C-alpha positions as CSV (number, residue, x, y, z in Angstrom):
1,M,-0.3,8.4,-10.3
2,K,-3.6,8.1,-12.1
3,I,-5.5,4.9,-12.2
4,A,-8.3,4.1,-14.7
5,I,-10.5,1.1,-13.9
6,K,-13.1,-0.7,-16.0
7,N,-15.3,-3.6,-15.1
8,L,-13.6,-4.4,-11.8
9,G,-16.1,-6.0,-9.5
10,P,-19.1,-3.6,-9.0
11,I,-17.1,-0.7,-10.6
12,K,-18.2,-0.2,-14.2
13,Q,-15.7,2.6,-14.9
14,A,-13.8,5.0,-12.7
15,E,-10.6,7.0,-12.3
16,L,-8.7,8.0,-9.2
17,T,-5.5,9.9,-8.5
18,L,-3.4,9.0,-5.5
19,G,-2.6,11.8,-3.0
20,D,-0.6,11.9,0.2
21,L,-3.9,10.8,1.7
22,T,-6.4,8.9,-0.4
23,I,-9.8,7.9,1.0
24,I,-12.6,5.8,-0.6
25,C,-16.0,6.0,1.1
26,G,-19.3,4.4,0.1
27,K,-21.9,1.9,1.1
28,N,-21.2,-1.9,1.4
29,N,-20.6,-3.8,-1.9
30,T,-19.9,-0.7,-3.9
31,G,-16.3,-1.7,-5.0
32,K,-14.1,-0.1,-2.3
33,T,-12.2,-3.3,-1.5
34,Y,-11.9,-4.2,-5.2
35,V,-10.1,-1.0,-5.9
36,T,-7.9,-1.4,-2.8
37,Y,-6.9,-5.0,-3.5
38,A,-6.1,-4.2,-7.2
39,L,-3.9,-1.2,-6.3
40,F,-2.1,-3.3,-3.6
41,G,-1.5,-6.1,-6.2
42,F,-0.2,-3.7,-8.8
43,L,2.2,-2.0,-6.4
44,S,3.4,-5.4,-5.2
45,F,4.0,-6.8,-8.7
46,W,4.9,-3.9,-10.9
47,R,8.5,-4.9,-11.1
48,E,7.5,-8.3,-12.5
49,A,4.8,-6.8,-14.8
50,F,7.0,-4.2,-16.4
51,A,9.6,-5.1,-18.9
52,I,12.2,-2.8,-20.5
53,N,13.7,-4.2,-23.7
54,I,17.5,-4.6,-23.7
55,T,19.0,-5.5,-27.0
56,D,21.6,-8.2,-27.7
57,K,23.9,-5.5,-28.9
58,I,24.0,-3.9,-25.4
59,V,24.9,-7.2,-23.8
60,D,27.5,-8.0,-26.5
61,N,29.2,-4.6,-26.1
62,L,29.3,-5.1,-22.3
63,L,30.8,-8.6,-22.6
64,Q,33.3,-7.4,-25.2
65,D,34.4,-4.0,-23.7
66,G,33.9,-4.8,-20.0
67,T,32.0,-1.5,-19.6
68,I,29.2,0.5,-21.3
69,E,27.2,3.7,-20.7
70,L,23.5,3.9,-21.5
71,N,21.6,7.2,-21.8
72,I,18.5,6.8,-19.6
73,E,16.5,9.1,-22.0
74,D,16.7,6.4,-24.7
75,F,14.5,4.3,-22.4
76,T,12.2,7.0,-20.9
77,K,10.9,7.8,-24.4
78,D,8.8,4.6,-24.2
79,A,7.7,5.1,-20.6
80,T,4.1,5.4,-21.6
81,G,4.2,2.2,-23.7
82,T,5.9,0.4,-20.8
83,L,3.2,1.5,-18.4
84,E,0.5,0.3,-20.8
85,R,2.1,-3.0,-21.4
86,G,2.8,-3.5,-17.7
87,S,-0.8,-2.6,-16.8
88,K,-2.1,-5.1,-19.3
89,A,0.2,-7.8,-18.0
90,F,-1.0,-7.1,-14.4
91,T,-4.7,-7.1,-15.4
92,E,-4.2,-10.6,-16.8
93,Q,-3.1,-11.7,-13.3
94,L,-5.9,-10.0,-11.3
95,R,-7.6,-13.4,-10.7
96,H,-4.5,-14.4,-8.7
97,V,-4.6,-11.2,-6.6
98,F,-8.3,-11.9,-5.7
99,A,-7.9,-15.7,-5.7
100,S,-10.9,-15.9,-7.9
101,S,-12.1,-17.2,-11.3
102,E,-10.6,-15.8,-14.5
103,K,-14.1,-15.2,-15.9
104,H,-14.7,-12.5,-13.3
105,F,-12.0,-10.4,-14.8
106,A,-12.4,-11.2,-18.5
107,E,-13.5,-7.7,-19.4
108,C,-11.5,-5.8,-16.7
109,R,-9.0,-3.1,-17.3
110,F,-6.5,-1.6,-14.8
111,L,-4.4,1.1,-16.4
112,V,-1.8,3.2,-14.6
113,T,-0.6,6.5,-16.1
114,L,1.9,9.1,-15.0
115,A,2.1,12.8,-15.8
116,P,5.0,13.5,-18.3
117,N,6.8,15.6,-15.8
118,D,6.7,12.8,-13.2
119,I,9.0,10.6,-15.4
120,D,12.3,12.4,-14.8
121,P,15.0,10.0,-13.5
122,T,17.7,12.7,-13.7
123,P,17.8,13.3,-9.9
124,I,17.9,9.6,-9.1
125,N,21.1,8.2,-7.6
126,F,21.5,4.4,-8.2
127,E,24.2,2.0,-7.2
128,R,24.0,-1.7,-7.3
129,N,26.2,-4.8,-7.8
130,M,24.7,-7.9,-9.5
131,G,25.9,-11.4,-9.4
132,A,25.2,-15.1,-8.7
133,T,25.6,-16.9,-5.4
134,K,28.6,-15.1,-3.7
135,T,30.2,-13.7,-6.8
136,Q,29.5,-10.2,-7.9
137,L,29.5,-10.1,-11.7
138,F,28.9,-6.5,-12.7
139,S,27.9,-3.1,-11.3
140,I,25.2,-0.7,-12.4
141,S,25.3,2.9,-11.3
142,K,23.8,6.3,-12.1
143,K,24.8,9.6,-10.5
144,S,22.2,12.2,-9.4
145,G,22.0,14.9,-12.1
146,S,23.3,12.7,-14.8
147,N,21.4,10.8,-17.5
148,L,24.1,8.2,-18.0
149,V,23.9,4.7,-16.6
150,S,27.3,3.0,-16.2
151,I,27.5,-0.8,-16.4
152,S,30.8,-2.5,-15.7
153,L,32.0,-6.1,-15.4
154,L,33.5,-7.0,-12.1
155,V,35.1,-10.3,-13.4
156,E,36.9,-11.3,-16.5
157,K,34.4,-11.8,-19.3
158,E,35.5,-15.4,-19.7
159,N,34.1,-16.0,-16.2
160,V,30.6,-14.8,-17.0
161,R,28.6,-18.0,-17.0
162,I,25.0,-16.8,-17.0
163,P,22.9,-16.7,-20.2
164,N,22.5,-13.4,-22.1
165,A,18.8,-13.5,-21.5
166,I,19.3,-13.2,-17.8
167,I,21.8,-10.4,-18.2
168,R,19.2,-8.5,-20.3
169,R,16.7,-9.0,-17.6
170,I,19.0,-7.8,-14.9
171,I,19.9,-4.6,-16.8
172,G,16.3,-4.1,-17.7
173,D,15.2,-4.4,-14.1
174,A,17.8,-1.9,-13.0
175,L,16.7,0.7,-15.6
176,K,13.1,0.0,-14.6
177,E,14.0,0.8,-11.0
178,I,15.8,4.0,-12.0
179,I,12.9,5.2,-14.1
180,F,9.9,4.1,-12.1
181,G,11.1,3.1,-8.7
182,H,10.5,6.5,-7.0
183,L,7.0,6.8,-8.5
184,F,5.5,3.6,-7.1
185,P,5.6,3.4,-3.3
186,Q,6.2,0.2,-1.4
187,P,2.8,-0.9,-0.1
188,F,1.8,-2.3,3.3
189,I,-1.7,-3.4,3.8
190,A,-3.9,-4.1,6.8
191,S,-6.9,-5.8,5.3
192,A,-10.3,-6.1,7.0
193,E,-9.5,-9.7,7.8
194,R,-6.5,-8.7,10.0
195,T,-8.1,-9.5,13.3
196,G,-8.5,-13.2,12.3
197,A,-4.9,-13.4,11.2
198,A,-3.9,-12.0,14.7
199,I,-6.0,-14.4,16.8
200,F,-5.2,-17.5,14.8
201,R,-1.5,-16.8,14.4
202,K,-0.3,-19.9,16.2
203,E,-2.7,-22.2,14.3
204,L,-1.4,-20.7,11.0
205,N,2.2,-21.3,12.0
206,F,1.3,-24.9,13.0
207,S,-0.3,-25.7,9.7
208,R,2.6,-24.4,7.7
209,N,5.2,-26.1,9.9
210,R,3.4,-29.4,9.6
211,L,3.4,-29.1,5.9
212,L,7.2,-28.5,5.9
213,E,7.6,-31.6,8.0
214,E,5.6,-33.7,5.6
215,M,7.6,-32.3,2.7
216,S,10.9,-33.3,4.3
217,S,9.7,-36.9,4.8
218,M,8.6,-37.4,1.2
219,E,10.9,-39.6,-0.9
220,K,9.8,-38.6,-4.4
221,D,11.0,-35.3,-6.0
222,I,8.7,-32.4,-5.4
223,N,8.7,-28.7,-6.0
224,P,8.6,-27.2,-2.4
225,F,7.9,-23.7,-3.6
226,E,4.9,-24.8,-5.7
227,L,3.6,-26.8,-2.7
228,L,4.1,-23.9,-0.2
229,S,2.4,-21.5,-2.6
230,K,-0.8,-23.5,-2.3
231,V,-1.1,-23.2,1.5
232,Y,-3.1,-20.0,1.3
233,A,-4.1,-20.2,-2.4
234,D,-7.8,-19.7,-1.6
235,Y,-7.2,-16.2,-0.1
236,A,-6.7,-12.9,-1.8
237,L,-3.2,-11.4,-1.9
238,P,-3.8,-8.8,0.8
239,V,-5.1,-11.5,3.2
240,K,-2.1,-13.7,2.5
241,S,0.1,-10.7,3.1
242,N,-1.5,-10.2,6.5
243,V,-1.0,-13.9,7.4
244,D,2.6,-13.9,6.3
245,F,3.3,-10.7,8.2
246,T,1.8,-12.0,11.5
247,R,3.7,-15.3,11.1
248,Q,7.0,-13.4,10.9
249,L,6.6,-11.1,13.9
250,E,9.5,-12.6,15.8
251,D,12.0,-11.7,13.0
252,I,10.2,-8.4,12.3
253,A,10.5,-7.3,15.9
254,K,14.3,-7.4,15.7
255,K,14.3,-4.4,13.4
256,D,13.6,-0.7,14.0
257,S,11.8,1.5,11.5
258,F,12.8,5.1,10.8
259,I,9.8,6.1,13.0
260,A,11.3,4.3,16.0
261,K,14.6,6.0,15.4
262,S,13.5,9.5,14.4
263,H,9.8,9.9,15.5
264,P,9.3,8.1,18.8
265,E,6.4,10.5,19.6
266,I,4.3,8.7,17.0
267,L,4.9,5.4,18.7
268,R,4.0,6.9,22.0
269,E,0.7,8.1,20.5
270,F,0.0,4.7,19.1
271,T,0.7,3.2,22.6
272,D,-1.8,5.6,24.1
273,I,-4.4,4.5,21.5
274,I,-4.1,0.8,22.3
275,G,-3.5,1.4,26.0
276,G,-0.4,-0.7,26.1
277,V,2.3,-2.4,24.0
278,Y,2.8,-5.6,22.0
279,H,5.5,-8.0,23.0
280,V,7.0,-10.9,21.2
281,T,9.1,-13.4,23.2
282,K,12.2,-15.4,22.0
283,N,9.9,-18.4,21.7
284,D,7.7,-16.4,19.3
285,E,4.9,-16.0,21.8
286,L,2.9,-12.8,21.2
287,Y,1.4,-10.8,24.1
288,Y,-0.4,-7.6,24.7
289,V,0.8,-5.8,27.9
290,P,-1.7,-3.2,29.2
291,K,0.0,0.1,30.3
292,G,0.7,0.2,34.1
293,M,-0.2,-3.5,34.6
294,R,1.9,-6.6,35.2
295,I,-0.2,-9.0,33.2
296,K,0.4,-10.3,29.7
297,L,-2.6,-11.1,27.5
298,T,-2.6,-13.4,24.5
299,M,-4.4,-12.1,21.4
300,A,-7.4,-14.3,22.2
301,E,-7.6,-12.6,25.6
302,S,-7.1,-9.1,24.3
303,S,-9.7,-6.7,23.0
304,S,-10.7,-6.7,19.3
305,A,-9.3,-3.2,19.0
306,V,-5.9,-4.5,20.1
307,R,-6.1,-7.2,17.5
308,S,-7.3,-4.9,14.7
309,L,-4.3,-2.6,15.2
310,L,-1.6,-5.3,15.6
311,D,-0.3,-5.2,12.0
312,I,-0.3,-1.4,12.0
313,G,1.6,-1.3,15.3
314,F,4.4,-3.6,14.1
315,Y,4.6,-1.8,10.8
316,L,5.1,1.5,12.5
317,R,7.7,0.3,15.0
318,H,9.7,-2.1,12.9
319,V,9.0,-1.8,9.1
320,A,7.9,1.7,8.0
321,A,10.2,3.5,5.5
322,P,9.9,7.0,4.0
323,G,7.8,6.9,0.8
324,D,5.8,3.9,1.8
325,L,2.1,3.6,1.1
326,L,0.2,2.4,4.2
327,M,-3.1,0.9,3.1
328,V,-5.8,0.2,5.7
329,D,-9.2,-1.3,4.9
330,E,-11.7,0.1,7.5
331,P,-9.3,1.6,10.1
332,E,-12.3,2.2,12.3
333,L,-12.7,-1.6,12.8
334,N,-13.6,-2.3,16.5
335,L,-12.5,1.2,17.6
336,H,-14.4,3.5,19.9
337,P,-15.3,6.9,18.2
338,E,-12.6,8.7,20.3
339,N,-9.9,6.3,19.1
340,Q,-11.2,6.6,15.5
341,R,-10.5,10.4,15.9
342,R,-7.0,9.6,17.3
343,V,-6.2,7.2,14.5
344,A,-7.1,9.9,12.0
345,R,-4.6,12.2,13.7
346,L,-2.0,9.4,13.7
347,F,-2.4,9.0,9.9
348,S,-2.0,12.7,9.5
349,R,1.3,12.6,11.4
350,L,2.5,9.8,9.1
351,I,1.6,11.8,6.0
352,N,3.6,14.7,7.3
353,I,6.8,12.6,7.8
354,G,6.6,11.2,4.3
355,I,4.4,8.1,4.4
356,K,1.4,8.1,2.0
357,V,-1.9,6.7,3.4
358,F,-4.7,5.0,1.5
359,L,-8.0,4.2,3.4
360,T,-11.4,2.8,2.9
361,T,-13.9,3.8,5.5
362,H,-17.5,3.8,6.7
363,S,-16.6,6.1,9.6
364,D,-18.1,9.6,9.8
365,Y,-16.0,10.2,12.9
366,L,-12.8,9.6,10.9
367,I,-13.9,11.8,8.0
368,K,-15.0,14.6,10.4
369,E,-11.6,14.5,12.2
370,I,-9.8,14.7,8.8
371,N,-12.0,17.8,8.1
372,T,-10.9,19.3,11.4
373,L,-7.2,18.7,10.6
374,I,-7.7,20.4,7.2
375,M,-9.7,23.4,8.5
376,L,-7.3,24.1,11.4
377,R,-4.4,24.4,9.0
378,Q,-5.7,27.8,7.8
379,D,-3.7,30.9,8.6
380,D,-6.1,32.3,11.2
381,D,-5.5,33.4,14.8
382,R,-8.9,32.2,16.0
383,L,-8.3,28.7,14.5
384,R,-4.8,28.6,16.1
385,Q,-6.4,29.3,19.5
386,I,-8.9,26.5,19.0
387,A,-6.1,24.1,18.0
388,K,-4.1,25.0,21.0
389,R,-7.1,24.7,23.4
390,E,-8.0,21.2,21.9
391,G,-4.4,19.9,21.9
392,Y,-3.8,19.7,18.2
393,Q,-0.2,19.8,17.1
394,N,1.1,21.4,13.8
395,D,2.5,18.0,12.7
396,E,-1.1,16.7,12.7
397,L,-2.6,19.3,10.4
398,L,-3.3,18.5,6.7
399,S,-3.2,20.5,3.5
400,S,-6.4,20.0,1.4
401,D,-4.2,19.9,-1.7
402,N,-2.7,16.6,-0.5
403,V,-6.1,14.9,0.3
404,H,-8.1,13.0,-2.3
405,V,-11.5,11.5,-1.4
406,Y,-13.8,9.4,-3.5
407,I,-17.3,8.1,-3.0
408,A,-18.1,4.7,-4.5
409,K,-21.6,5.0,-5.8
410,E,-23.8,5.1,-8.9
411,D,-23.5,8.3,-10.9
412,M,-24.0,9.6,-14.4
413,I,-20.8,9.4,-16.4
414,K,-19.7,9.2,-20.0
415,V,-18.7,5.6,-20.4
416,E,-15.7,5.0,-22.6
417,G,-16.7,4.4,-26.2
418,G,-20.1,5.9,-25.7
419,Q,-21.6,9.3,-26.7
420,R,-24.2,9.6,-23.9
421,R,-23.9,9.8,-20.2
422,T,-24.9,6.6,-18.5
423,K,-25.7,5.8,-14.8
424,C,-23.3,3.2,-13.5
425,Q,-21.2,2.3,-10.5
426,T,-18.1,4.5,-10.3
427,L,-15.9,6.6,-8.0
428,V,-17.0,10.2,-7.6
429,P,-14.5,12.7,-6.3
430,A,-15.6,14.5,-3.1
431,I,-15.5,18.2,-2.8
432,I,-12.6,19.2,-0.5
433,D,-12.6,22.8,0.7
434,P,-9.7,24.2,2.8
435,K,-12.2,26.0,5.0
436,M,-15.0,23.4,5.2
437,G,-13.1,20.1,4.7
438,V,-14.5,17.0,2.9
439,E,-18.1,16.7,1.8
440,V,-19.3,13.1,2.0
441,S,-23.0,13.2,1.1
442,S,-23.8,9.6,2.0
443,F,-22.8,10.2,5.7
444,D,-24.6,13.5,5.9
445,E,-27.8,12.1,4.4
446,T,-27.8,9.2,6.9
447,I,-27.1,11.4,9.9
448,E,-29.8,13.9,8.8
449,K,-32.3,11.1,8.4
450,M,-31.6,9.8,11.9
451,N,-31.8,13.3,13.4
452,S,-35.1,13.9,11.7
453,I,-36.7,10.7,13.0
454,Q,-35.5,11.4,16.6
455,E,-36.8,15.0,16.4
456,E,-40.2,13.7,15.3
457,I,-40.1,11.1,18.2
458,V,-39.2,13.7,20.8
459,F,-41.0,16.8,19.5
460,G,-43.8,15.4,17.4
461,V,-42.7,17.4,14.3
């Protein structure tokens, strides 16, 4: 997936391509969070933004014959146009993603493109029944290896009571899922504000519950969904997502992710990182239980590191699914350098079991550990001995081909519509070498400057 950005916050113009691991580095206020929030918003709303046109003739034939077959190739021909229209529709909603004024995004563009060979729904297997309330009205299915989509009524056509426009939308959404669903991962984000959501969880629950009580006592007609949507209307979508996630921990804790079922070693590694476990009681009380101790600590009593990893911990144990995109804004937040290294190795394990990871970071420790994981993957006996000595596992090592790193900074680029190269804020791809890892000049320059000052202090040179 390739993303082109124009006039988004500090970013004048930039392009980036998602890898299995995508990292954005850079100084403060250079656009890293803008890119992250926009990508999360797009992946959250692409189903609503995209629209595939279904003609009245298709609906009429379905209602008349009771079954029809559609060739998916008739709809993939306009995949590029669908992406362009969907990207435009999403761009017009960016102000809602950022909970900001429309004028800040008046000149913005957010365009998603896919390589032609990516858009191949032939291998996709799809099976779904559609209906209203408890009645299933029709089924939509596609077999892997076939380009035919079969749609069949499950009731007598006389009993179909929903408008044709809704039928068109349902069929269009199914085709959209078949064509694009496997290309756009389900996102989960841990924003930089996640520690606040963790510590004020009970207060957030109280505020929302009190609003519900007031709504129930009102005599006049109101729209409850409109009222509820205003509770966190002043916060960007990723922050609202964190708030809603922490509010639902009691229900979330009842489920097991595929990691809990098939990769418990990853959860054990996470437990070692935080030095304990999270525990939610039947009364929706949240505690942190340190390993080997009989005490229970509230989030207010726990360390900032425990709070900053709360969302990620519950995601790994209860929510994670293959193909997801885990997005973490500053994973190093409140972590000791050793744990920053361990978190980098944890992310690498997730990548190697099928979860994509997107990070923004200021951490040289995290980047250097990623470098180590890339370099140790080389086919070399000496490197294998180092990996064994230092305790690195094969499932932690990374292929440089799957890692994309960008530095948010000013650079000379050819701005769209112009003939000359202009210096502007953009995303510059970092050099990634299988033998040397990732080159992030901003970190190196800062460290070299500090070393130079200290050498002069100590040695007088």
